[in-house]
VMD Tcl script that draws the C-alpha trace (Angstrom):
set ca {
  {0.00 0.00 0.00}
  {1.44 3.41 -0.84}
  {3.43 4.70 2.11}
  {1.91 8.13 1.61}
  {-0.04 10.15 -0.91}
  {0.21 13.81 -1.75}
  {-2.79 15.75 -0.47}
  {-3.43 17.02 -3.97}
  {-3.75 14.35 -6.63}
  {-2.22 14.72 -10.08}
  {-5.71 14.98 -11.49}
  {-8.62 13.14 -12.97}
  {-8.01 10.59 -15.69}
  {-7.23 12.58 -18.80}
  {-8.28 12.09 -22.41}
  {-7.56 8.63 -23.71}
  {-5.47 8.02 -26.78}
  {-7.24 6.23 -29.61}
  {-4.33 3.75 -29.66}
  {-5.44 1.76 -26.60}
  {-9.25 1.80 -26.54}
  {-9.88 -0.35 -29.63}
  {-7.30 -2.88 -28.49}
  {-8.82 -3.06 -25.01}
  {-12.32 -3.61 -26.40}
  {-11.05 -6.34 -28.71}
  {-8.90 -8.07 -26.09}
  {-11.70 -8.12 -23.51}
  {-13.25 -10.89 -25.66}
  {-9.95 -12.70 -26.11}
  {-10.23 -16.37 -25.07}
  {-7.22 -16.30 -22.71}
  {-8.37 -13.07 -21.06}
  {-11.88 -14.47 -20.61}
  {-10.51 -17.67 -19.07}
  {-8.39 -15.66 -16.66}
  {-11.30 -13.41 -15.70}
  {-13.49 -16.45 -15.04}
  {-10.75 -17.98 -12.91}
  {-10.56 -14.85 -10.72}
  {-14.32 -15.05 -10.18}
  {-14.80 -18.81 -9.89}
  {-11.72 -19.48 -7.75}
  {-12.28 -16.74 -5.18}
  {-12.01 -19.23 -2.32}
  {-8.69 -20.60 -3.62}
  {-7.32 -17.03 -3.85}
  {-8.61 -16.19 -0.36}
  {-6.94 -19.28 1.11}
  {-3.60 -18.41 -0.50}
  {-3.97 -14.87 0.84}
  {-4.38 -16.19 4.38}
  {-1.39 -18.53 4.03}
  {0.91 -15.80 2.69}
  {0.03 -13.35 5.46}
  {0.69 -15.95 8.16}
  {4.34 -16.11 7.08}
  {6.17 -13.25 8.86}
  {8.10 -10.87 6.59}
  {9.30 -7.78 8.46}
  {11.58 -5.51 6.44}
  {15.06 -7.05 5.98}
  {13.71 -10.48 7.02}
  {11.59 -11.50 4.04}
  {13.34 -14.75 3.09}
  {10.81 -17.13 4.65}
  {7.93 -15.50 2.79}
  {9.91 -15.39 -0.46}
  {10.55 -19.15 -0.16}
  {6.86 -19.76 0.54}
  {5.86 -17.82 -2.59}
  {8.47 -19.69 -4.59}
  {6.70 -22.93 -3.66}
  {3.33 -21.43 -4.68}
  {4.74 -20.39 -8.06}
  {6.12 -23.87 -8.61}
  {2.76 -25.39 -7.64}
  {1.11 -23.52 -10.53}
  {3.90 -24.37 -12.97}
  {6.23 -21.36 -12.90}
  {9.94 -21.51 -12.20}
  {11.34 -18.73 -10.02}
  {14.48 -17.84 -8.12}
  {15.62 -15.50 -5.36}
  {18.03 -12.89 -6.70}
  {21.03 -11.24 -5.04}
  {18.83 -8.61 -3.34}
  {16.38 -11.18 -1.94}
  {13.66 -10.52 -4.54}
  {11.73 -13.50 -5.85}
  {11.64 -13.28 -9.66}
  {9.61 -15.48 -12.00}
  {10.29 -14.76 -15.68}
  {7.66 -15.86 -18.19}
  {9.57 -15.87 -21.47}
  {7.90 -16.23 -24.87}
  {10.87 -14.98 -26.89}
  {14.33 -14.13 -25.54}
  {14.50 -11.11 -27.83}
  {11.45 -9.44 -26.29}
  {11.43 -6.87 -23.48}
  {9.62 -7.53 -20.20}
  {6.75 -5.89 -18.42}
  {7.44 -6.33 -14.71}
  {4.55 -6.91 -12.30}
  {5.78 -6.47 -8.73}
  {4.48 -6.55 -5.17}
  {6.56 -5.97 -2.06}
  {7.12 -8.83 0.36}
  {7.74 -6.90 3.57}
  {5.35 -5.60 6.19}
  {5.64 -2.95 8.88}
  {4.22 -5.36 11.47}
  {4.47 -9.15 11.49}
  {2.20 -11.77 13.08}
  {3.68 -13.38 16.20}
  {1.72 -16.57 15.60}
  {-0.37 -17.88 12.69}
  {-3.63 -17.26 14.56}
  {-2.96 -13.51 14.47}
  {-4.15 -13.59 10.85}
  {-7.68 -14.92 10.41}
  {-10.96 -14.59 8.54}
  {-13.67 -12.83 10.52}
  {-17.34 -13.77 10.41}
  {-18.05 -10.92 7.97}
  {-15.61 -12.36 5.42}
  {-12.81 -9.90 6.21}
  {-9.23 -11.07 6.53}
  {-7.70 -9.49 9.62}
  {-4.12 -9.19 10.84}
  {-0.79 -7.49 10.15}
  {-0.06 -6.88 6.49}
  {-3.25 -8.37 5.02}
  {-3.82 -5.38 2.76}
  {-0.28 -3.96 2.72}
  {0.88 -6.01 0.98}
  {-0.74 -9.42 1.27}
  {-3.31 -8.24 -1.27}
  {-0.57 -7.44 -3.77}
  {1.30 -10.71 -3.23}
  {-1.71 -12.95 -3.69}
  {-2.47 -11.01 -6.87}
  {0.91 -12.21 -8.18}
  {0.00 -15.80 -7.29}
  {-3.39 -15.56 -9.00}
  {-1.77 -14.03 -12.08}
  {0.90 -16.74 -12.04}
  {-1.75 -19.46 -12.21}
  {-3.42 -17.79 -15.20}
  {-0.20 -16.92 -17.04}
  {1.31 -20.39 -16.55}
  {-1.19 -21.76 -19.07}
  {0.20 -19.70 -21.96}
  {0.41 -16.20 -23.46}
  {-2.55 -13.87 -23.34}
  {-2.32 -12.99 -27.05}
  {-1.01 -14.59 -30.19}
  {2.57 -13.53 -30.94}
  {3.10 -11.58 -27.69}
  {5.41 -8.58 -27.96}
  {6.46 -8.61 -24.30}
  {7.61 -11.22 -21.84}
  {6.31 -10.95 -18.27}
  {8.40 -10.79 -15.10}
  {6.60 -11.45 -11.82}
  {8.53 -9.98 -8.89}
  {7.96 -10.24 -5.13}
  {10.47 -7.65 -3.96}
  {12.06 -6.88 -0.62}
  {12.52 -3.72 1.45}
  {9.71 -1.36 0.44}
  {8.58 -0.38 3.92}
  {10.22 2.04 6.38}
  {14.00 2.01 6.30}
  {14.08 -0.63 3.58}
  {14.73 2.34 1.30}
  {13.21 0.59 -1.76}
  {16.30 -1.62 -1.90}
  {14.59 -4.44 -3.80}
  {13.21 -2.18 -6.51}
  {16.50 -0.26 -6.78}
  {18.28 -3.55 -7.43}
  {15.67 -4.61 -9.99}
  {16.06 -1.32 -11.89}
  {19.84 -1.12 -11.52}
  {21.98 -4.22 -10.99}
  {19.48 -6.97 -11.83}
  {20.08 -9.05 -14.99}
  {16.63 -7.87 -16.10}
  {17.23 -4.17 -15.44}
  {17.80 -3.10 -19.04}
  {15.13 -5.41 -20.45}
  {12.09 -4.09 -18.54}
  {9.91 -1.80 -20.64}
  {7.24 -1.06 -18.02}
  {6.82 -1.50 -14.26}
  {3.36 -2.33 -12.89}
  {3.55 -2.11 -9.09}
  {0.71 -3.80 -7.19}
  {0.41 -2.33 -3.71}
  {-2.64 -2.53 -1.46}
  {-6.26 -2.84 -2.48}
  {-7.76 0.41 -3.78}
  {-8.49 0.68 -7.49}
  {-9.26 4.39 -7.18}
  {-5.68 5.54 -7.77}
  {-3.20 5.28 -10.61}
  {0.08 6.45 -9.12}
  {2.00 8.09 -11.96}
  {4.10 10.59 -10.00}
  {6.61 9.80 -7.26}
  {6.43 11.57 -3.90}
  {10.05 11.72 -2.81}
  {11.46 11.49 0.69}
  {14.75 11.58 2.56}
  {15.16 10.22 6.08}
  {17.85 11.16 8.58}
  {19.10 10.18 12.01}
  {20.37 13.02 14.19}
  {22.81 11.73 16.85}
  {24.40 13.80 19.62}
  {27.04 12.56 22.11}
  {28.20 14.00 25.44}
  {30.10 12.69 28.44}
  {26.96 12.25 30.56}
  {26.95 12.27 34.33}
  {24.97 12.72 37.54}
  {22.02 15.08 37.42}
  {23.29 16.96 40.55}
  {27.02 16.46 40.73}
  {27.63 17.06 37.01}
  {24.95 19.63 36.40}
  {26.07 22.16 33.82}
  {27.80 19.76 31.45}
  {26.53 19.67 27.88}
  {23.33 17.62 27.71}
  {22.54 15.85 24.40}
  {18.84 15.63 25.31}
  {18.65 19.39 25.87}
  {20.46 20.05 22.60}
  {18.22 17.65 20.72}
  {15.12 19.25 22.25}
  {16.30 22.65 21.04}
  {16.87 21.18 17.59}
  {13.38 19.66 17.46}
  {11.81 22.98 18.45}
  {13.76 24.74 15.69}
  {12.77 22.05 13.17}
  {9.10 22.53 14.05}
  {9.43 26.25 13.23}
  {11.07 25.84 9.80}
  {9.21 27.70 7.05}
  {8.47 24.86 4.64}
  {7.95 25.28 0.88}
  {4.29 25.43 -0.08}
  {4.53 24.91 -3.83}
  {5.48 22.18 -4.37}
  {4.48 21.28 -0.85}
  {7.13 19.88 1.49}
  {6.80 18.27 4.93}
  {9.16 17.60 7.83}
  {8.32 15.16 10.60}
  {10.38 14.30 13.68}
  {9.25 10.69 13.95}
  {11.40 9.11 16.70}
  {13.25 10.54 19.72}
  {15.54 8.49 21.98}
  {17.99 9.36 24.76}
  {18.90 9.09 28.39}
  {19.21 6.16 30.78}
  {17.55 7.30 34.02}
  {15.75 10.18 35.67}
  {18.76 11.06 37.84}
  {21.30 11.03 35.00}
  {22.51 13.47 32.37}
  {22.26 11.63 29.07}
  {25.41 10.68 27.21}
  {23.55 10.41 23.91}
  {20.32 11.37 22.19}
  {18.92 10.52 18.79}
  {16.05 11.50 16.56}
  {14.79 10.33 13.18}
  {13.42 12.84 10.69}
  {11.32 12.31 7.57}
  {11.28 14.98 4.82}
  {8.95 14.71 1.79}
  {8.07 16.60 -1.37}
  {7.15 16.07 -4.99}
  {10.24 18.14 -5.79}
  {13.83 16.98 -5.24}
  {14.86 20.65 -5.01}
  {12.22 21.23 -2.33}
  {13.55 18.30 -0.30}
  {17.10 19.61 -0.60}
  {15.97 23.03 0.64}
  {14.41 21.52 3.77}
  {17.46 19.31 4.35}
  {19.67 22.41 4.40}
  {17.32 24.10 6.87}
  {17.40 20.98 9.08}
  {21.20 20.93 9.09}
  {21.30 24.64 10.02}
  {18.80 24.08 12.86}
  {20.79 21.20 14.37}
  {24.05 23.13 14.16}
  {22.46 26.14 15.88}
  {20.97 23.94 18.64}
  {24.40 22.39 19.32}
  {26.07 25.79 19.43}
  {23.50 27.08 21.94}
  {23.92 24.05 24.20}
  {27.71 24.35 24.10}
  {27.58 28.07 24.98}
  {25.53 27.50 28.13}
  {27.52 24.45 29.30}
  {30.73 24.01 31.28}
  {32.05 21.72 28.52}
  {31.05 20.84 24.97}
  {29.14 18.03 23.34}
  {31.62 15.44 22.16}
  {30.08 15.09 18.72}
  {27.00 15.36 16.62}
  {26.17 13.92 13.23}
  {23.35 13.84 10.74}
  {23.22 10.54 8.87}
  {20.95 9.83 5.93}
  {19.10 6.56 6.50}
  {16.70 6.56 3.57}
  {16.11 8.08 0.16}
  {13.05 7.61 -2.03}
  {13.60 9.62 -5.20}
  {10.96 12.04 -6.40}
  {9.78 11.65 -9.97}
  {7.47 13.83 -12.08}
  {4.60 12.58 -14.15}
  {6.10 11.39 -17.44}
  {4.95 13.09 -20.64}
  {4.69 9.61 -22.19}
  {3.73 6.60 -20.08}
  {2.40 3.71 -22.13}
  {1.41 1.76 -19.03}
  {-0.66 4.64 -17.64}
  {-2.37 5.10 -21.01}
  {-3.24 1.40 -21.18}
  {-4.60 1.38 -17.63}
  {-6.78 4.41 -18.30}
  {-8.28 2.69 -21.33}
  {-8.88 -0.49 -19.30}
  {-10.49 1.47 -16.47}
  {-12.81 3.23 -18.91}
  {-13.79 -0.14 -20.40}
  {-14.39 -1.84 -17.03}
  {-16.15 1.14 -15.46}
  {-13.48 1.69 -12.80}
  {-13.41 5.28 -11.54}
  {-9.77 6.19 -10.91}
  {-7.60 9.25 -10.59}
  {-3.98 9.88 -11.45}
  {-2.08 10.65 -8.26}
  {1.26 11.19 -6.58}
  {2.37 8.74 -3.87}
  {5.40 7.08 -2.30}
  {5.69 3.50 -3.63}
  {8.13 1.15 -5.30}
  {7.21 2.97 -8.53}
  {9.33 5.91 -7.29}
  {12.46 4.21 -8.58}
  {11.51 3.71 -12.25}
  {9.56 6.97 -12.39}
  {12.59 8.92 -11.13}
  {14.60 7.24 -13.91}
  {11.95 8.40 -16.44}
  {10.79 4.84 -17.11}
  {7.08 3.98 -17.59}
  {5.61 2.84 -14.28}
  {2.31 2.91 -12.40}
  {1.35 1.70 -8.93}
  {-2.16 0.28 -8.53}
  {-4.22 -1.61 -5.98}
  {-5.24 -5.22 -6.57}
  {-8.96 -4.81 -5.84}
  {-11.13 -5.40 -2.81}
  {-11.24 -3.13 0.23}
  {-8.85 -2.61 3.11}
  {-7.95 -0.36 6.01}
  {-5.87 0.25 9.15}
  {-2.61 -0.29 7.26}
  {0.51 -0.63 9.46}
  {-1.67 -1.35 12.53}
  {-2.44 -4.62 14.34}
  {-6.09 -4.12 13.35}
  {-5.35 -4.09 9.59}
  {-8.14 -5.66 7.54}
  {-9.00 -6.66 3.98}
  {-12.31 -7.65 2.41}
  {-12.15 -9.52 -0.93}
  {-15.41 -8.15 -2.34}
  {-14.50 -6.74 -5.75}
  {-11.06 -8.36 -5.87}
  {-11.86 -10.13 -9.15}
  {-12.38 -6.77 -10.89}
  {-8.98 -5.49 -9.77}
  {-7.31 -8.68 -11.02}
  {-9.23 -8.54 -14.30}
  {-7.97 -4.97 -14.72}
  {-4.34 -6.08 -14.34}
  {-4.79 -9.04 -16.70}
  {-6.44 -6.96 -19.42}
  {-3.70 -4.33 -19.11}
  {-1.03 -7.01 -19.55}
  {-2.85 -8.33 -22.61}
  {-2.96 -4.82 -24.09}
  {0.78 -4.37 -23.51}
  {1.58 -7.78 -24.98}
  {-0.49 -6.89 -28.05}
  {1.31 -3.58 -28.64}
  {4.77 -2.90 -30.03}
  {7.24 -1.61 -27.40}
}
mol new
graphics top color blue
foreach p $ca { graphics top sphere $p radius 0.5 }
foreach p [lrange $ca 0 end-1] q [lrange $ca 1 end] { graphics top cylinder $p $q radius 0.2 }
display resetview
């Protein structure tokens, strides 16, 4: 599920090119597409059961291997070979012709929270699946499995013009820093062969994410000698300095157009109520649609921390031993591309299926290809969900088949078109 969305969307779905609508209408009656659409509807229970199984396998960020292995077995059960790459991503290439480019369909493996025991993920009496990660991104992962079962039976069109690469990637959440997607776009053997990136994240079909909301994350760390709260009173106190810094950060005049945000998300320091802390730390999240806007706020943050340290040192009998600002995450910003074949195809499919969607800006795995000016869109897999990143997260599969049909028809349109 997108980590965040910009308050203002990119806009309503724009005018459709005549290139995609006739193909979408024709392909909606294609035998392979019809078989796949019927499978999504008729095998809802099978998909629901796989969804439950996937979400019961813990996959916190940086510890996704067990879930990747589980998905590998599911892919093999439906007839697809897959492997875990050097980054930890599970990749399943579906190759019709070695000379063809790929369209990558990805969903991230990791979750912010993980179940402590299998029973923490369960179906409620109302048909909802409940537990950590069931929407973000269990919904995306089971979409890959459902697609794998359909695609294993053969190409969607005669003489396909694209291969398909199914990817369950690591490290999308939190401090994962989009590592899995960065590897896929950069060092992966498939990096230069992927023509489009379709990122499946969460449930909602109301958004087509075509612009990347960028972010940079930092850890501020201050060190002092510490001491006794009475005997050593007056020595430089990292907690006091950090508190000054946080107050200054809260007062920074942030850019309004494009909008930028700064959030102090974590504060740590001190060891006891009768002690002067020897260290203090904070984590800061800065976001904007504009890389220049982010850089402007980063400079203001650095100035604020330096000023806070100087003030603490002036009032103290000694000086803080050190302070540092360390970058711990970077999600690149990326503008809406003037040409995005995948977005055009999805808009035509949405118009045909009656899905009401808007183009928007969000922080997802699609940030990486979009920042590199490569066609990419992040979409939901269908159904409904809520309470993402909370123990009470839930997902209801009503409408899932439509979201999966949307993805399948889009893949057929891409396979039918010349790259």
